[in-house]
MIKE-124830 format. One line per 8 residues: number of its first residue (from 1); their letters; for each residue x negated, y negated, z negated of C-alpha. Coordinates in pm, 1 decimal. Last residue first. Example, Ala and Ser with C-alpha at 12.3 -4.5 7.8 and 13.67 -1.06 7.14 Angstrom:
% residues 2
2	sa	-1367.0/106.0/-714.0 ~ -1230.0/450.0/-780.0
//
This chain:
% residues 479
479	lskvkkcp	1565.2/497.2/-317.9 ~ 1231.2/508.2/-494.8 ~ 1130.3/282.4/-780.6 ~ 856.5/27.7/-711.5 ~ 557.4/57.9/-942.4 ~ 328.6/217.8/-685.7 ~ 272.4/-97.0/-478.3 ~ 202.2/-7.4/-117.7
471	lpkiicse	-156.2/63.3/-6.8 ~ -329.3/-224.9/166.7 ~ -325.0/-220.8/547.9 ~ -650.1/-163.2/740.9 ~ -662.3/212.8/690.3 ~ -297.0/292.9/755.6 ~ -290.6/86.4/1076.2 ~ -603.1/263.5/1205.1
463	ifefvvhp	-453.3/606.3/1142.5 ~ -138.2/515.1/1337.5 ~ -336.2/363.4/1624.2 ~ -560.4/672.1/1641.1 ~ -265.4/910.8/1660.9 ~ -118.7/711.1/1950.1 ~ -459.9/716.9/2121.8 ~ -483.3/1094.2/2072.0
455	dqdanvyf	-149.4/1149.6/2254.6 ~ 82.1/1365.9/2048.1 ~ 83.8/1683.9/1838.2 ~ -129.2/1536.5/1558.6 ~ 171.6/1403.4/1368.0 ~ -25.5/1245.7/1084.4 ~ 67.2/1250.3/716.6 ~ -73.2/983.5/486.4
447	adeyfdel	-201.2/1065.6/138.7 ~ -90.0/885.8/-177.1 ~ -15.7/1210.2/-364.7 ~ -358.5/1355.5/-292.8 ~ -337.5/1645.5/-541.2 ~ 1.5/1759.7/-412.6 ~ -134.9/1768.7/-57.3 ~ -438.8/1963.4/-174.7
439	ekanryya	-218.7/2219.4/-352.3 ~ -7.7/2261.3/-37.5 ~ -308.6/2297.4/192.9 ~ -482.3/2578.1/3.3 ~ -358.7/2888.4/187.3 ~ -273.9/2667.8/486.3 ~ -641.6/2631.6/574.0 ~ -730.9/3000.7/536.7
431	evrkeine	-431.7/3100.4/750.4 ~ -544.4/2864.9/1024.4 ~ -895.8/3008.0/1014.1 ~ -769.9/3366.8/1021.9 ~ -534.4/3295.9/1314.2 ~ -813.9/3128.8/1507.7 ~ -1032.6/3436.0/1452.2 ~ -770.1/3669.2/1597.1
423	endrpnqr	-686.1/3438.0/1886.3 ~ -1041.7/3406.2/2016.2 ~ -1191.6/3064.1/1957.5 ~ -1451.5/3154.4/1694.7 ~ -1606.7/3392.3/1946.9 ~ -1695.8/3086.9/2158.7 ~ -1564.7/3138.7/2509.9 ~ -1796.6/3134.0/2808.8
415	lraqiapt	-1791.9/2951.9/3141.0 ~ -2008.5/3094.3/3419.8 ~ -1737.1/3151.4/3679.1 ~ -1568.1/2815.2/3624.1 ~ -1894.8/2634.4/3690.5 ~ -1924.1/2806.2/4027.5 ~ -1553.0/2755.8/4102.0 ~ -1597.8/2376.1/4067.0
407	paprftth	-1455.9/2097.7/3845.5 ~ -1402.9/2314.3/3533.3 ~ -1055.7/2267.7/3383.8 ~ -980.1/1988.8/3137.3 ~ -625.1/2012.8/2994.6 ~ -532.8/2367.2/3097.6 ~ -847.6/2581.3/3108.1 ~ -1027.8/2353.9/2866.1
399	yregtvpd	-1387.6/2246.4/2916.0 ~ -1701.1/2180.6/2709.8 ~ -2035.4/2083.2/2862.1 ~ -2343.2/2264.5/2723.1 ~ -2512.6/2222.8/3059.9 ~ -2610.6/2584.6/3136.9 ~ -2394.9/2772.0/2885.7 ~ -2080.4/2590.2/3011.4
391	trrqslre	-1833.8/2611.4/2721.9 ~ -1466.5/2714.8/2720.5 ~ -1162.8/2616.1/2517.2 ~ -840.6/2800.1/2602.5 ~ -795.3/2966.0/2263.4 ~ -842.8/2637.4/2079.3 ~ -585.4/2392.0/2216.4 ~ -313.1/2640.1/2305.1
383	miseypln	-349.5/2826.8/1977.6 ~ -325.9/2506.0/1775.2 ~ -25.9/2395.1/1981.2 ~ 155.0/2720.4/1906.4 ~ 79.6/2687.6/1535.0 ~ 238.7/2342.3/1519.6 ~ 7.8/2051.8/1424.9 ~ 1.7/1838.0/1109.0
375	fffvrnps	-302.5/1627.9/1022.0 ~ -330.7/1529.2/655.6 ~ -489.8/1190.3/595.7 ~ -662.0/1057.2/282.0 ~ -755.0/691.7/224.9 ~ -936.8/552.7/-80.9 ~ -1170.1/849.7/-119.8 ~ -1319.6/913.3/-467.3
367	hskqleeg	-1693.5/969.3/-447.9 ~ -1816.9/1142.1/-767.1 ~ -1514.4/1255.8/-964.8 ~ -1275.5/1265.5/-668.6 ~ -1514.0/1489.2/-473.8 ~ -1511.4/1739.6/-760.3 ~ -1131.4/1735.8/-776.5 ~ -1100.1/1784.3/-400.6
359	qeidrpfg	-1343.8/2074.5/-406.1 ~ -1132.6/2244.7/-671.9 ~ -814.0/2159.3/-478.7 ~ -922.5/2342.7/-165.8 ~ -1091.3/2270.9/168.4 ~ -1244.8/1936.2/78.0 ~ -1421.2/1889.7/317.5 ~ -1426.8/1959.9/691.3
351	hlvwgnav	-1378.7/1591.4/767.6 ~ -1531.8/1279.8/610.1 ~ -1504.0/918.7/726.6 ~ -1752.1/681.0/569.8 ~ -1805.5/330.3/435.7 ~ -2036.4/59.9/569.1 ~ -2253.9/-35.0/269.6 ~ -2241.8/280.1/58.2
343	cdpanlrd	-2247.4/511.4/359.9 ~ -2538.4/325.3/522.6 ~ -2731.7/314.7/193.2 ~ -2720.2/694.1/135.4 ~ -2509.4/801.7/-162.5 ~ -2259.4/979.0/64.5 ~ -2539.1/1184.4/220.9 ~ -2695.7/1298.2/-105.3
335	alvklvlk	-2349.2/1368.3/-245.7 ~ -2264.9/1592.5/50.4 ~ -2575.9/1806.4/10.1 ~ -2513.2/1833.8/-364.1 ~ -2143.0/1901.5/-313.5 ~ -2211.8/2181.9/-66.1 ~ -2461.7/2341.4/-304.2 ~ -2218.7/2332.7/-597.5
327	dpvpygnd	-1929.9/2452.4/-378.7 ~ -2108.5/2774.2/-290.8 ~ -2169.0/2823.7/84.2 ~ -1923.7/3070.4/237.6 ~ -2095.3/3383.0/374.5 ~ -2180.4/3432.9/742.1 ~ -2519.9/3592.1/675.1 ~ -2722.2/3311.5/835.7
319	iypkvleg	-2505.6/3040.5/677.3 ~ -2539.9/3185.6/327.3 ~ -2913.7/3241.1/363.1 ~ -2963.8/2883.6/491.0 ~ -2797.3/2693.3/204.7 ~ -3086.9/2722.9/-39.4 ~ -3339.6/2628.0/229.0 ~ -3120.8/2333.4/326.1
311	lktkdaia	-3114.8/2214.6/-35.7 ~ -3493.0/2201.6/-35.2 ~ -3492.2/2028.0/301.5 ~ -3586.7/2215.5/615.3 ~ -3451.9/1943.4/845.8 ~ -3269.3/2212.8/1046.5 ~ -3116.2/2359.3/731.3 ~ -2995.2/2018.7/609.1
303	ekllqgcc	-2865.5/1946.8/958.6 ~ -2661.8/2268.4/954.5 ~ -2508.6/2173.0/619.6 ~ -2414.3/1828.3/752.0 ~ -2257.9/1984.4/1061.2 ~ -2023.7/2184.3/841.9 ~ -1935.4/1878.6/632.4 ~ -1865.9/1655.7/931.3
295	invlrykq	-1961.0/1301.2/834.8 ~ -1897.9/999.5/1059.5 ~ -2051.3/690.5/899.4 ~ -1824.5/392.6/955.6 ~ -1900.3/133.0/1218.9 ~ -1537.5/19.4/1245.2 ~ -1471.5/110.4/1609.1 ~ -1716.2/398.8/1639.0
287	ailsaqls	-1632.2/556.3/1304.0 ~ -1259.1/542.5/1376.0 ~ -1300.3/701.7/1719.9 ~ -1542.2/970.9/1597.3 ~ -1320.3/1058.9/1302.8 ~ -1023.9/1081.3/1539.5 ~ -1206.3/1325.4/1765.5 ~ -1334.3/1539.5/1479.0
279	kgsgppgc	-993.8/1559.1/1310.5 ~ -813.4/1658.2/1629.9 ~ -572.4/1923.7/1500.3 ~ -774.1/2210.7/1648.6 ~ -851.3/2372.7/1315.7 ~ -591.9/2290.5/1047.9 ~ -595.7/1951.5/876.5 ~ -769.8/1724.2/631.8
271	fvvrptfp	-931.5/1391.3/718.4 ~ -1093.4/1194.3/434.4 ~ -1166.4/820.8/446.1 ~ -1382.6/606.4/221.0 ~ -1331.4/259.8/362.7 ~ -1530.9/-24.0/202.6 ~ -1301.2/-316.4/126.3 ~ -1423.2/-661.0/27.8
263	aasrhrtq	-1152.1/-878.4/-128.6 ~ -1013.9/-1149.1/99.6 ~ -663.4/-1019.6/47.0 ~ -425.1/-839.0/276.7 ~ -60.4/-865.5/181.8 ~ 83.0/-582.0/-17.8 ~ 380.7/-387.1/103.9 ~ 644.8/-261.3/-137.2
255	vytlvqsl	861.9/-566.9/-66.2 ~ 874.1/-463.7/301.2 ~ 979.8/-103.0/245.9 ~ 1247.0/-216.9/1.5 ~ 1394.3/-459.8/254.7 ~ 1392.7/-198.1/531.0 ~ 1569.8/53.3/305.5 ~ 1825.3/-205.6/196.0
247	vdmcpqda	1913.1/-290.8/555.1 ~ 1943.6/74.6/652.8 ~ 2155.0/139.6/344.0 ~ 2396.5/-137.9/443.1 ~ 2459.7/-10.9/794.9 ~ 2361.5/-266.9/1060.6 ~ 2423.8/-635.6/1129.2 ~ 2185.0/-756.0/857.5
239	nisklikq	1888.3/-765.1/1096.4 ~ 1577.8/-820.7/886.4 ~ 1336.2/-1113.5/912.8 ~ 1017.0/-1077.3/707.6 ~ 832.2/-1377.4/566.7 ~ 493.3/-1376.1/392.0 ~ 283.9/-1551.4/656.6 ~ 581.2/-1753.1/787.5
231	yiqfigpf	664.5/-1904.3/449.2 ~ 613.8/-2276.9/512.5 ~ 700.1/-2289.0/883.9 ~ 989.9/-2050.3/833.5 ~ 1147.4/-2286.8/580.8 ~ 1131.3/-2575.6/828.5 ~ 1269.2/-2357.0/1108.9 ~ 1562.2/-2254.4/879.1
223	nrhyellk	1707.9/-2599.2/819.8 ~ 1890.2/-2653.1/1148.7 ~ 2016.7/-2295.2/1165.7 ~ 2149.6/-2328.5/809.9 ~ 2334.8/-2651.3/890.3 ~ 2500.0/-2486.7/1191.3 ~ 2599.1/-2190.4/976.9 ~ 2752.6/-2422.5/719.0
215	rsmeeesl	2954.4/-2601.2/986.1 ~ 3080.1/-2271.1/1122.7 ~ 3185.6/-2165.6/773.0 ~ 3373.4/-2492.3/730.3 ~ 3568.7/-2425.1/1047.9 ~ 3632.0/-2062.8/955.7 ~ 3747.7/-2172.5/612.3 ~ 3499.0/-2142.3/332.7
207	depkvlrq	3518.1/-1888.3/58.3 ~ 3657.5/-1938.9/-286.2 ~ 3621.1/-1575.1/-365.6 ~ 3905.1/-1327.8/-304.0 ~ 3947.7/-1118.0/-610.0 ~ 3889.3/-750.6/-677.3 ~ 4046.4/-623.1/-999.4 ~ 4277.9/-369.2/-839.6
199	qvledspw	4017.6/-222.4/-606.3 ~ 3775.4/-166.4/-894.3 ~ 4038.4/31.0/-1081.8 ~ 4116.7/227.4/-765.7 ~ 3753.6/343.9/-729.9 ~ 3668.4/406.7/-362.7 ~ 3537.4/55.9/-306.1 ~ 3590.3/-105.2/38.8
191	dftthyve	3270.6/-180.0/231.2 ~ 3321.2/-255.6/601.8 ~ 3686.5/-352.1/637.8 ~ 3812.1/-521.8/321.4 ~ 3461.6/-613.8/217.7 ~ 3287.5/-579.2/-117.0 ~ 3056.5/-796.9/-328.4 ~ 2945.9/-670.4/-669.1
183	etvpdlrk	2974.6/-931.7/-944.2 ~ 3005.9/-645.3/-1196.4 ~ 3317.4/-768.3/-1379.8 ~ 3447.0/-1030.5/-1135.3 ~ 3440.1/-778.1/-846.3 ~ 3436.6/-1001.3/-540.0 ~ 3610.1/-960.0/-203.4 ~ 3481.0/-1069.2/136.9
175	gsnreilv	3707.2/-1022.1/439.8 ~ 3701.0/-1376.1/586.4 ~ 3327.5/-1412.6/533.6 ~ 3249.4/-1091.0/718.1 ~ 3429.3/-1213.3/1028.6 ~ 3241.4/-1544.0/1019.9 ~ 2912.3/-1359.0/973.5 ~ 2979.4/-1128.1/1268.2
167	tdpaylvv	3063.8/-1419.9/1496.5 ~ 2749.0/-1601.7/1380.4 ~ 2529.7/-1314.0/1493.1 ~ 2322.3/-1161.8/1207.9 ~ 2018.6/-1259.4/1002.0 ~ 1866.0/-1170.7/666.1 ~ 1542.6/-1339.6/561.4 ~ 1320.9/-1163.6/306.4
159	vhrpfigs	1038.9/-1370.9/155.0 ~ 764.9/-1178.5/-23.5 ~ 495.0/-1297.5/-262.1 ~ 695.3/-1598.9/-379.1 ~ 503.4/-1911.0/-487.8 ~ 636.7/-2128.4/-769.1 ~ 368.7/-2371.9/-891.4 ~ 607.4/-2666.4/-931.9
151	sqlmwaqe	464.7/-2830.8/-617.1 ~ 541.6/-2505.5/-436.9 ~ 903.0/-2507.5/-547.3 ~ 933.0/-2870.7/-444.3 ~ 791.3/-2792.0/-99.4 ~ 1049.0/-2516.9/-54.0 ~ 1329.1/-2749.5/-162.7 ~ 1217.8/-3006.1/95.0
143	qnepfgel	1198.4/-2739.6/365.4 ~ 1557.9/-2630.4/326.8 ~ 1777.2/-2379.3/146.0 ~ 1514.6/-2261.0/-101.2 ~ 1687.9/-2064.5/-247.9 ~ 1959.2/-1817.4/-153.0 ~ 1865.6/-1550.7/-407.5 ~ 1545.3/-1567.9/-609.3
135	iwgqkicd	1446.0/-1217.0/-718.6 ~ 1220.4/-1227.5/-1024.0 ~ 937.5/-1054.6/-1204.6 ~ 962.7/-829.1/-1506.7 ~ 705.5/-987.9/-1738.7 ~ 717.0/-1353.7/-1631.3 ~ 1088.6/-1345.9/-1555.1 ~ 1169.6/-1191.8/-1893.3
127	vnslreqi	940.1/-1433.6/-2077.6 ~ 1104.8/-1751.5/-1952.8 ~ 904.4/-1978.9/-1722.3 ~ 1114.2/-1867.3/-1425.6 ~ 1424.6/-2030.3/-1576.1 ~ 1258.4/-2368.9/-1629.8 ~ 1108.6/-2366.5/-1280.2 ~ 1446.0/-2277.4/-1131.3
119	lnawlanp	1620.4/-2560.9/-1310.1 ~ 1343.5/-2804.2/-1214.5 ~ 1370.6/-2704.0/-847.6 ~ 1748.3/-2741.3/-852.6 ~ 1717.1/-3087.2/-1010.6 ~ 1462.0/-3193.6/-748.2 ~ 1690.2/-3077.3/-467.9 ~ 1973.1/-3297.8/-593.4
111	ikqkreky	2307.7/-3126.8/-671.4 ~ 2559.4/-3227.0/-406.2 ~ 2862.9/-3396.1/-553.7 ~ 3194.2/-3230.6/-626.6 ~ 3220.4/-3433.2/-948.9 ~ 3237.5/-3102.0/-1133.4 ~ 2930.0/-2977.6/-949.2 ~ 2728.9/-3287.8/-1029.2
103	akaektla	2822.0/-3247.6/-1396.5 ~ 2725.5/-2881.3/-1379.8 ~ 2369.9/-2979.7/-1282.8 ~ 2339.5/-3212.3/-1585.1 ~ 2474.7/-2945.6/-1819.4 ~ 2234.4/-2684.2/-1683.6 ~ 1925.9/-2905.0/-1730.0 ~ 1822.1/-2778.9/-2074.0
95	ltekfllt	1902.2/-2420.8/-1982.2 ~ 2194.7/-2223.6/-2114.3 ~ 2225.5/-1974.6/-1831.8 ~ 2518.8/-1777.6/-1697.9 ~ 2732.3/-2040.0/-1518.8 ~ 2499.6/-2283.7/-1345.2 ~ 2175.2/-2088.9/-1310.4 ~ 2357.3/-1762.2/-1244.5
87	eqsiriad	2567.3/-1921.1/-968.3 ~ 2270.8/-2089.9/-798.5 ~ 2090.0/-1759.4/-793.4 ~ 1833.9/-1580.1/-1008.5 ~ 1808.3/-1202.8/-1032.7 ~ 1560.7/-1070.7/-1287.6 ~ 1353.2/-764.6/-1195.0 ~ 1389.6/-396.9/-1282.1
79	lhkclwma	1254.4/-319.2/-935.0 ~ 1531.0/-83.7/-825.5 ~ 1817.7/-256.5/-1004.3 ~ 1691.6/-604.8/-916.0 ~ 1652.9/-501.6/-553.5 ~ 2018.1/-394.5/-538.0 ~ 2133.9/-723.7/-689.1 ~ 1928.1/-922.9/-438.0
71	vttkgsas	2041.6/-716.6/-137.9 ~ 2409.1/-740.1/-227.1 ~ 2383.1/-1110.8/-306.3 ~ 2199.6/-1191.3/17.5 ~ 2447.0/-999.9/234.9 ~ 2461.3/-1217.4/547.3 ~ 2793.7/-1371.8/437.3 ~ 2645.2/-1725.7/426.0
63	pglvcirp	2314.9/-1764.5/608.6 ~ 1992.1/-1598.5/494.7 ~ 1737.3/-1592.0/216.6 ~ 1611.9/-1341.0/-39.6 ~ 1306.1/-1479.9/-218.3 ~ 1079.1/-1234.0/-398.0 ~ 828.9/-1247.6/-681.8 ~ 785.6/-890.6/-797.5
55	addnnqkl	560.0/-822.6/-1099.2 ~ 221.9/-686.8/-987.6 ~ 18.2/-972.6/-1134.4 ~ 222.7/-951.1/-1454.9 ~ -31.1/-855.4/-1720.9 ~ 77.9/-1146.1/-1943.1 ~ -238.5/-1104.5/-2148.9 ~ -449.1/-1170.8/-1838.5
47	hdilfqip	-275.7/-1505.5/-1784.8 ~ -322.4/-1604.2/-2148.3 ~ -695.9/-1536.8/-2118.4 ~ -704.7/-1726.7/-1789.4 ~ -538.3/-2030.7/-1948.0 ~ -775.2/-2011.6/-2245.6 ~ -1071.4/-2028.1/-2009.0 ~ -922.4/-2301.0/-1789.0
39	ddpkhill	-851.7/-2546.5/-2075.5 ~ -704.8/-2858.4/-1914.3 ~ -501.1/-2640.8/-1678.7 ~ -497.7/-2701.3/-1299.9 ~ -170.1/-2511.7/-1245.2 ~ -205.8/-2416.6/-878.3 ~ -585.1/-2410.4/-853.5 ~ -619.0/-2206.9/-1172.8
31	eevmnqll	-345.8/-1966.0/-1064.5 ~ -522.6/-1910.6/-731.3 ~ -851.8/-1839.9/-909.5 ~ -679.4/-1583.3/-1129.7 ~ -513.4/-1415.7/-832.7 ~ -847.3/-1387.7/-649.6 ~ -1013.8/-1238.5/-956.6 ~ -737.4/-979.7/-988.4
23	rflereea	-763.8/-899.4/-617.9 ~ -1137.8/-845.9/-659.0 ~ -1089.7/-631.0/-969.0 ~ -844.2/-401.5/-793.2 ~ -883.4/-127.9/-1055.4 ~ -960.1/138.2/-795.1 ~ -1155.8/-109.5/-582.5 ~ -1385.0/-221.8/-864.8
15	yagvpppw	-1441.2/133.7/-991.9 ~ -1515.3/263.7/-641.1 ~ -1767.7/-15.0/-583.5 ~ -1939.0/48.5/-915.9 ~ -1946.1/427.1/-877.8 ~ -2104.7/400.5/-529.8 ~ -2394.7/169.0/-632.0 ~ -2315.7/-186.1/-519.8
7	prapadm	-2392.0/-298.3/-167.9 ~ -2590.8/-611.5/-86.5 ~ -2410.8/-782.0/204.7 ~ -2071.3/-664.3/82.6 ~ -1858.5/-470.0/332.3 ~ -1592.1/-643.5/539.1 ~ -1300.3/-417.3/613.6
//
């Protein structure tokens, strides 16, 4: 979360982050270095016209019978991408090099790595792959093929590697059945189709014998370390020895992730939640670790009154009489603080605002947050946390009758409860929050939801992980 040395005005930074201008620039520079065009300007213009920076580029790897075909076909349906495998290149494409590759196959000779790489490069240069993205199944098989793909300018964004015990893979291999119409792969034990018509047309593929399968597995295990070395930063290993939908769910979750870029990122974080859910504590922890500005809206209004600013004088009558401060005044006080140099340069974490969708819409117009968290806490836990809070009027120290009792009977005797913390007032505050919570949650559709009824350090780790990781790609279809 490196902030720029000389910060931009708030609208400029928000605009750049919202439209991912830094990531776009990084991608364009990468493409220039990969392809080294004679006319860089025209190359970049053509690249921008393609508008495919978010198109999937995925490799699905793994040993025989690990489920590569199933995963690749399923991803293609959900991402609307093009599936490319050795079979599709040889028997479904009419590429310039297809005839030459088939000749090797007919002579039962191994197709050279360079020929495979050229076939793949030719296929990926077609318009459908450029626009829709691609899923490359079962390739590269070794380090040499991976290097050839890179030298051809082919760089996957995500590499999924399926793994399972060899005994499981050998058993799977013996029961595989193929639907020649849809190319779906089934299994006599684990995945038998319910449709009788499909059952009747299933054929046994030309699979390897158990001995040949063992040899193939040994070859795969020898080659995999070389592939891992090249793709380790973008590679995810997934256990294929579990229910199919669990595997597919994990694969989809991974390909939705975005890898961190070198683009500057200034956090603008909002915490929403009922009273007692720990927003203040978590805001303090996040602000302390990442040097963000910790802004409590209620405290900000009190500071404006204490500093006797013009806005503070307008706010004071409402606070003194216990009336809600009008949104226009709150937004002006808040905007002044969010426009301050430390907020613009370092980022901020805001809690206590917005409280309803109207406030959320106004905040979005002027200082759109890039991370929003909703804290969830059961009503009983809220009551337990707040109704037992006590304050020492002498020292100002805060205690809790259960979690942090007073150390001595003398201190215990002089503790007082804030009127806000009696059960009747707590109930009103909680009711006021949940009256608008649903609309706010719908408004912030990319928000994260926090289970606040657990150890504060566990909550902090979850929040931290959501802030430092890029948001998932929105274009992926749901399960």
